[in-house]
N, C-alpha and C positions, 0 to 999 in steps of 0.2 A: 504493500500500500504506500509506504514511504517513497519507493522508487517511482510509483505512478504520480505522486504529488510532485516529486522533483522533475519528472518529465513534463508535467503540465506547466510548472514554473518556467522551464526552458522554452516551451512552446509559446507561452504568454510573452516572455522576454523577446523571443525571436520575431513573433508577429508584430509587436509594438515597435521593434527595431526597424523592420522592413517598411512599415507604413510611415514611421517617423523619418526614415531616410528620404522617402518621396516628398514629404512635406518640407524637409530641409532643402531639397533641390528647388522647390518652388520659392521658398523664402530667399535663397541665394539669388535666384533670377530677379525677384522683386527688388532686393537690395541693390543689385548691380544696375537695374533700371533707374531706381531713385537717384543713385550716386552720379549717373550720367544724364540726368534730366534737370529741368528747372526746379525740381523739388529738393535738390541736394542741400542747398543752404538751409532751408527750413528744417530738413531732417537732422542736419548737424546741430542746429540750434536746439532741437527737441532733445537730442542725446546729451547735450551739455546743460540742460535745465536742472536746477537744484530741486530735489524733493526731500522733505523732512518728515520725521515722525517725532512727536513729543510725548514724554512720559513725566507729567508733572513739571518740575523745573529742568528736567533733562531732555535734550533734543538730539536726534541723530539726523544729519543732513548730508546727502551725497547726490551726485549728478545721476541722471537716468542711466547713463552708460555704466557708472560705478555700481548702481543697484543691480544691473543685469550681470556684470562680470564678477562682482564680489558676493552678492546675495543670492540671486537666482542660480548662479553656477554652483554655489555651495549645496543647493538642493540636488543639482545634477550629480555632484560628487558624493552626496549622501546615497543616492541610488547606486552609483558605481561601487561604493563601499559595501552596500548591502549585497550586491551581486558577487563581489569578491568573497565576502564572508560565507555566503551560502555555498559557493563553489568550493571553498576550502573545507567546509564542514561535511557537505553531502553531495557535491557535484563532481565535475570533471577534474577538480584539483584536490579531491579529498583523500587521495592516496598517492604514494610515490609512483606506483605503476601507471595510474591515470594521468598524473600531473606532469611527469617527467618530460614527455615530448612537447606539449604546448609551452611549458615553462622554458625549456632549452631553446625552442624555436623563437619564442618571444624575446629571449635574451639576445639571440643573434639578430633579430629584427630591431633591436635597440642599439647594440654595440656597433654594428657595421654602418648603419646610416649616420650615427654620431661621428664615427671615424672619418667617413667620407666628407661630411660637412666641415669638420675640423681641419682636414687636409687642405681644403680650399680657403679657409678663413683664419687659420692660425696666425696670431700676431696682429690681426686687423681689428678695427672697431666692431666688426660683425661677429667676432669669435664667440661672444656670449650667447649666440643663437644655436649652439650645438644641440640643444635639446629639442629643437623644432622638428627635425625629421624622425625622431624616435617614436612618435605617437601614431596610433591607428584609431580611426573613427569607427566605433562599433556600429552605430546606426547606418552609416553609409555602406560599410563593408557588408553588413547583413542584408541591407536592401538590395545590393548588387547580386549577392550570391543567391538570394531568394528568387530573383528574376530568372535564374538558370533552371529553376524547378527540379525535375528529375534528371537533369543533365549531370548533376553532381550527387554523390552519395550523401545521405543525411549525416553520416559520421563526420564528413568533412565540414559541414556547417557547424556541428557541435565543436569540432576542433578549432575552427576560426573564432567562434565565440569565446572559447577558453583562452586562446592565444591573445585575443583583443583585451580580455579582462586582465590577464597578466601584464600586458603592455600598458594598460591604464594604471595598474599598481606601480609599475616602474616609473611612469610619467609623474605620478603623485609624489613618489619619493624624490625624484629629480627636482620638482617644484619646491618641495619642503626644504631640501638640503642646499640646492645650488641657486635658487632664485629668491632667496631671502636676504635682503640687504642689511637690515638693522633689527636687532631683537631687543624688545623692552621686557625685561625679566619680571617686572611687577605684574604686567598683564598676563605674561606666560604662567606665572605662579597661580594667578586667579583661574586661568584656564585649566591648569593642572588640578586645582581644587574641585572644579565642576566635573572634570573627567573622573576624579576619584569617587564623587557622589554617584555618577552614572554607573561606574563599575560596581559600586555597592548595591545599587538597584538591581543590576544584572545578577549579582551573587545571591541576593535575596529573592530572585526569580519573580520580580514585579513585572507583570505582563501588560498592564495598561500603558498605551503608547504615550499618554501625556506625561508620565513619569520621565520620559526620555526627551520628548520634543520640546517641552518648556525649558528645562535646563540647557537643551541644545541651542536655543536662541542666545542664551548668555554665553555659552561656549563659543559660538560664532563671533559675538561682539568682542570678547576678550582676545581670541585668536587674531581677529582683524586688527586690533590695536597693539598686538604684540610685535607686529612686523612680519610674521609668517603669513603667507597668503590665506585669506579667510576661508577659501574653499576647502582647505585641509580639515577644517572643523567638521565638514560633512562626513568625511571618511572616518574621523575619530569617533563621531557620534554613532555611525553605522556599526562599528565594531563593538559597541557596548549593548546593542539591542539583542535580546535573547533569541536564540534559534534552537530548534530541536530536530531529531532525526525520525520522529514519529509521523503518523498520518494526520495528526492534529495540526491545523495551521498555526505556526508560531508568530509572535509579534513581528519578527523580521520579515517573514513571508507576507504577512498582512500589509505591512508598510510598503514593501516592494511592489505589491499589486496596486496599492493606492497611488504610488508615485509614478508607475510606468507610463500611464496616460499623460499626466501633466508634464512630465519631463520630455517625453518624446513628441508630444503634440503641441506643447507651448514653450517650455523653457529653451530647448535646443533650437527650435525655429526662431524664437526671439533673439537668441544669441547670434544666430546666423544673420538675421536681418540687421542687427546693430553692428556687426563686425566684418561683414563682407561688402560694405558700401565703398567699393574701390572705384575711384574716378579714373577712367582709362586715359593715359597720356602716351604719346609716341615714345617718350624716353623710357617707359616701363618695359618695352620690348628689349631694350638694351640691358635693363636690369636682370632679365632672365639669364643672360650669359655672363653676368657679373659673378664674382666669387660667392656672394650671398645667394643669388638665384640658383647658380649651378649646384651649390652645396645642398640646398633644399630639394631641388628637382631630382638630382642624381641620388641624394640620400634617401628620399622617399621611394622613388621608383626602383632604381637599381639596388640601392642599399637594402631595402626591405626584402626584395626578391632574393638577392644573394644571401643575406643574413638568415632569413627563415629557412631557405632550402639547405644551405651549407650546415647550419647547426642542427637541423632535423636529420640530415644524412649522418653527421657525426654521432648523434644520439642513438640512431638505429645501428650503426656500425659498432659502436661501443656497447650495444645491447642495454642501453639505458631506457629505451622506449621502443614502441612499435608503431607503424603507420596506422592511421585510421582504417577501419574495415572497408573493403571494396575500393580502396584508393591506391594510387601509385605515385611515383615521383613527379609525373607530369601534373598531377593534381596539386601537389605541394608547391610546385613552381607557380602555378596559377593562383594559389592561395596567397603565396608570397607577394604577388603583384597586387592583389586586393588589399593586403595589409599596408600597402603604400598609400592608401587613401587616408591622409592625415587629418585634414580639415579641422573639425571642432577643437580637438586638443592641441593640434599644431598651431592654429591661430591663437589659441589661448596662451600658449607658451611664447609665441612671438610678441604678444602684448607685454609679457613680463621681461622679455629679453632686451628690448630696445626702448630708449627714451626718444630717439629721433623719429619723427613722424614719417619721413621718407623711407627709412629702413623698415618700419612697420608695414607701410604700404607695399614696398617691394617684396617683403616676406609673404604677405597675404596673397599677392598676385602669383608668386611662385608656388605657394601651397595650393592655390586654386588650380593652376595649370598641372602641377604634378598629380593632384588627386584625380583630375579628369582623365589624364593619361593612364594612371594606374587602374582606375575603375574600368575604362574602356578596354585596355589591354587584357586585364584579368578576365573580364566577361567574354571577350572574343576568343581568347586562348582556351578557357575552360569549355566554352561552347563547341569549339573545333575538335576538342578531344572526344566528346560524346558523338559528334558526327562521324569521325573516323572509325569509332567503335561500331556504329550503326552500319556503315558501309562494309566493314570487315565481316560483321555478322551476316 
């Protein structure tokens, strides 16, 4: 029964991911249209508008853009954290045998792209963006692989989801460790106190979600003011929420089901709408062949494909893991291409990497181009494998 519940959780996650990916595509198109129309100035003014919340004598005020990137994305990271915890406890990452191949493949998909980017940009002002090509966008990757239908085995879809989740965990650690400029230990200490209370609630097996979500708001506030990026609060909160291996729905699974819709249908599309508003300029084409652009494009497309495939091959040769059922090395190569769809997380890291607006714009454009190439190449390649099999049969 527990296995059936876990399978249903994956189906819900996969279904929301594929539809969310389509909505993301629409929002990217809308954002690009706005940025290159007469509405661009008004939209920019909207994003820079201050919005505040008051609690008695205390008020919190941020721009619309900051609310999206720091607050709404913390909810996105909460969902990612819930998915990671569930997979670690009862899913594809719950044992060494299950986890070894997607974990090792994900490591290759992070190390090789970062190395390629750094090779192009070492010693330059753009060197801080090495984390950009490490990320895989779960929603887009699952949306593309879902369009292949029965052209790929279900086991490969599960493998891609597990790989992308490990990839997200790696990106979260990179953000927490390498993209934190200044730490305020007083706020960090208060965040630690809230986290201890949440851990106590978990230990006492308190199952009502408000025991976690209300302190979670304070955790976000303290983390935000500590200097560590506020989205990390979402992951920390997720790891304190109780889970179980029985057929009874746990608080973690309940919250995951509640968040799947809002995150995939609202938060991620809003993030895409606010952060892909790239105004096209002739000079941007030259930026694609600059060290920054080449580092991102080759890192995401070539680096992901090589890293995922090479590390998977090493894992199988060293007998640390086995290929997904009914799949071969051609499938792994195609999956590596799809892993090169960086988009949401890559754009998010680019916002943390650069203070120069032109560098951010160049990075976004390169990410957009690389993700389109990776998505199309992966789709066409995996589709062609199935056609060749059909002809042979």
